C-alpha positions as CSV (number, residue, x, y, z in Angstrom):
1,G,-14.0,1.0,-13.6
2,T,-12.9,-2.1,-11.8
3,T,-9.7,-2.1,-9.8
4,V,-7.5,-5.2,-10.0
5,R,-5.5,-5.9,-6.9
6,H,-3.1,-8.8,-7.0
7,G,-2.3,-10.6,-3.8
8,T,-1.8,-14.1,-2.4
9,I,-3.5,-16.3,0.1
10,N,-2.5,-19.5,1.9
11,S,-4.6,-22.0,0.2
12,C,-4.3,-24.5,2.9
13,L,-5.9,-22.2,5.4
14,Q,-8.3,-20.2,3.3
15,P,-12.0,-21.4,3.2
16,L,-13.4,-21.5,-0.3
17,A,-16.3,-19.3,0.7
18,A,-13.9,-16.6,1.7
19,V,-12.9,-16.1,-2.0
20,D,-16.3,-16.1,-3.4
21,G,-16.7,-13.5,-6.2
22,L,-12.9,-13.0,-6.5
23,A,-10.7,-14.0,-9.5
24,L,-8.2,-16.6,-8.6
25,T,-5.1,-17.5,-10.5
26,T,-3.2,-20.7,-9.9
27,V,0.3,-21.6,-11.0
28,E,-1.3,-23.1,-14.1
29,G,-2.8,-19.8,-15.0
30,V,0.4,-17.8,-14.6
31,G,2.0,-19.4,-17.8
32,T,2.0,-22.6,-19.8
33,C,4.7,-25.1,-20.8
34,D,4.8,-23.6,-24.2
35,A,4.7,-19.9,-23.0
36,P,5.9,-19.7,-19.5
37,H,5.8,-16.5,-17.6
38,A,9.1,-14.8,-16.9
39,V,9.0,-15.9,-13.2
40,Q,8.5,-19.5,-14.3
41,E,11.4,-19.2,-16.8
42,R,13.7,-17.9,-14.3
43,M,12.8,-20.4,-11.7
44,A,13.6,-23.1,-14.3
45,A,16.8,-21.4,-15.6
46,F,18.3,-21.1,-12.2
47,N,17.2,-24.5,-11.0
48,A,15.1,-23.0,-8.2
49,T,12.5,-25.7,-8.2
50,Q,12.0,-27.8,-5.2
51,C,9.8,-30.9,-4.5
52,G,6.8,-29.5,-6.4
53,F,4.6,-28.5,-3.5
54,C,6.4,-25.2,-2.5
55,T,7.5,-24.1,-6.0
56,P,3.9,-23.1,-7.1
57,G,3.6,-21.0,-4.1
58,F,6.9,-19.3,-4.8
59,V,5.8,-18.7,-8.4
60,C,2.4,-17.3,-7.6
61,T,3.7,-15.1,-4.7
62,T,6.4,-13.6,-6.9
63,Y,4.0,-13.2,-9.9
64,A,1.4,-11.4,-7.7
65,A,4.1,-9.2,-6.0
66,L,5.5,-8.1,-9.4
67,A,2.0,-7.5,-10.7
68,A,1.2,-5.3,-7.8
69,A,4.6,-3.6,-7.9
70,P,6.6,-4.1,-11.1
71,D,9.4,-2.1,-9.8
72,A,9.7,-4.0,-6.5
73,T,13.2,-4.2,-4.9
74,M,14.9,-7.5,-4.2
75,A,14.2,-6.8,-0.4
76,Q,10.5,-6.3,-1.0
77,L,10.2,-9.5,-3.0
78,E,12.2,-11.4,-0.3
79,A,9.7,-10.0,2.3
80,R,6.7,-11.2,0.2
81,L,8.3,-14.7,0.0
82,D,8.9,-14.9,3.8
83,G,5.8,-17.0,4.4
84,N,6.7,-19.6,1.7
85,V,8.4,-22.6,3.1
86,C,9.4,-25.9,1.7
């Protein structure tokens, strides 16, 4: 069978050719306005949004981290978010 591995990339630095053949999920694919993902719901509920440029990165990184390790600790999630800056 096919193994699905969830991870994140820095889209500003990743050449398009480097992701050829991979499935990409953007923040628009994580959830919708009518059916947001739990990560998106919590970001909105706790007013965790910023200017709009970094927030999608926070959502996608958290989504990928939880998809890869649903029982991740807060410390592990914080470590994954370490590269996201506003």
